[in-house]
Wavefront OBJ file of the C-alpha trace (Angstrom):
o trace
v -8.793 3.592 -10.618
v -7.392 5.541 -7.672
v -8.991 5.280 -4.271
v -9.022 8.361 -2.073
v -9.749 8.045 1.617
v -10.656 11.297 3.350
v -8.950 12.192 6.606
v -12.138 11.494 8.546
v -12.523 7.930 7.209
v -11.953 4.814 9.255
v -11.078 1.582 7.517
v -11.972 -1.556 9.340
v -11.512 -4.819 7.487
v -12.544 -7.399 10.047
v -15.404 -9.469 8.706
v -14.942 -8.306 5.114
v -12.838 -9.913 2.400
v -12.189 -8.420 -1.017
v -10.776 -9.980 -4.163
v -7.352 -9.776 -2.543
v -8.188 -12.574 -0.101
v -5.401 -15.123 -0.225
v -6.195 -18.296 -2.152
v -5.163 -20.313 0.925
v -7.849 -18.705 3.099
v -11.271 -20.097 3.810
v -13.558 -17.248 4.908
v -15.360 -17.874 8.178
v -19.119 -17.794 8.275
v -20.443 -14.254 8.175
v -17.533 -12.943 6.082
v -18.761 -11.469 2.837
v -16.848 -10.934 -0.365
v -16.823 -7.478 -1.908
v -16.261 -6.610 -5.558
v -12.731 -5.722 -6.660
v -11.363 -2.400 -5.392
v -8.838 -1.649 -8.110
v -6.806 -4.789 -7.450
v -5.850 -3.773 -3.902
v -4.392 -6.855 -2.216
v -4.337 -7.096 1.592
v -3.573 -10.673 2.574
v -3.202 -9.754 6.277
v -5.303 -6.604 6.785
v -4.949 -6.401 10.574
v -3.394 -3.203 11.833
v -3.451 -1.323 8.510
v -4.001 2.399 9.087
v -4.760 4.727 6.171
v -5.648 8.358 6.638
v -6.050 10.755 3.691
v -4.233 8.320 1.398
v -4.377 7.720 -2.346
v -3.493 4.180 -3.322
v -3.059 3.237 -6.993
v -4.221 0.098 -8.769
v -2.910 -3.391 -8.103
v -1.026 -2.531 -4.904
v -0.126 -4.986 -2.144
v -0.418 -3.800 1.478
v 0.682 -6.267 4.129
v -0.149 -6.231 7.858
v 0.458 -3.220 10.093
v 1.191 -0.805 7.229
v 0.633 2.806 8.320
v 0.058 5.662 5.845
v 0.253 8.777 8.020
v -1.544 12.058 7.365
v 0.704 14.951 8.409
v -0.928 18.390 8.770
v -3.345 17.646 5.933
v -0.682 16.244 3.634
v -1.758 12.797 2.574
v 0.251 9.924 1.165
v 0.209 9.056 -2.553
v 1.045 5.504 -3.582
v 1.465 4.759 -7.299
v 0.203 1.724 -9.204
v 1.699 -1.754 -8.648
v 3.474 -0.885 -5.366
v 4.241 -3.377 -2.602
v 4.324 -2.160 1.013
v 5.910 -4.666 3.394
v 4.680 -5.663 6.816
v 4.960 -2.896 9.422
v 6.296 -0.166 7.142
v 5.401 3.493 7.744
v 4.857 6.105 5.023
v 4.736 9.671 6.373
v 2.429 12.460 5.161
v 3.372 14.344 2.029
v 5.298 11.373 0.630
v 4.672 10.194 -2.922
v 5.832 6.796 -4.123
v 5.939 6.227 -7.871
v 4.668 3.145 -9.681
v 6.326 -0.225 -8.993
v 7.999 0.900 -5.751
v 8.692 -1.785 -3.156
v 9.016 -0.884 0.542
v 10.721 -3.429 2.798
v 9.066 -4.613 6.012
v 9.642 -2.172 8.870
v 10.945 0.638 6.647
v 10.023 4.238 7.504
v 9.697 6.493 4.454
v 10.247 10.206 5.118
v 10.852 11.444 1.561
v 9.205 11.004 -1.843
v 10.401 8.703 -4.597
v 8.050 9.775 -7.414
v 9.977 8.090 -10.245
v 9.262 4.629 -8.898
v 10.988 1.369 -9.835
v 13.014 1.320 -6.585
v 13.240 -0.901 -3.526
v 13.320 1.064 -0.240
v 14.887 -0.265 2.946
v 15.590 0.936 6.497
v 14.764 3.764 8.889
v 14.935 6.285 7.369
v 14.250 4.490 4.103
v 16.945 4.652 1.456
v 17.134 3.135 -2.008
v 18.455 -0.384 -1.600
v 18.060 -1.266 -5.256
v 17.204 0.503 -8.474
v 15.101 -1.613 -10.765
v 14.377 -0.898 -14.385
v 11.105 -1.409 -16.202
v 10.928 -4.526 -18.355
v 11.704 -4.013 -22.021
v 8.623 -4.011 -24.210
v 9.016 -5.884 -27.446
v 6.759 -4.991 -30.316
l 1 2 3 4 5 6 7 8 9 10 11 12 13 14 15 16 17 18 19 20 21 22 23 24 25 26 27 28 29 30 31 32 33 34 35 36 37 38 39 40 41 42 43 44 45 46 47 48 49 50 51 52 53 54 55 56 57 58 59 60 61 62 63 64 65 66 67 68 69 70 71 72 73 74 75 76 77 78 79 80 81 82 83 84 85 86 87 88 89 90 91 92 93 94 95 96 97 98 99 100 101 102 103 104 105 106 107 108 109 110 111 112 113 114 115 116 117 118 119 120 121 122 123 124 125 126 127 128 129 130 131 132 133 134 135 136
């Protein structure tokens, strides 16, 4: 399941907790649980800004992540990606499945093949990872 947020949408997560709520959290009174949203995990949802973004299944978005819409070009995040605290992904960028973005990294270019760890400003490949071998 891919979630698409139109450019006009506003995402506010205060007072709402999804399935991604950390197991160490005790929701305050008035906080309601929502059904799963494709395995999206936001343990610290404060400051997350998404505008015209497509986020794949089972992704982790940590606090202050910004997915920036640039002249109508949205951001595409593949399945099983992890976006570290305070990272920025600029419009038109596509990240392939299993990409990890370090905290504070700023991603200006696409990495559609996935299986990489990105680091720095501008983000560069810090590590190439390979998919696990499947044994039949």
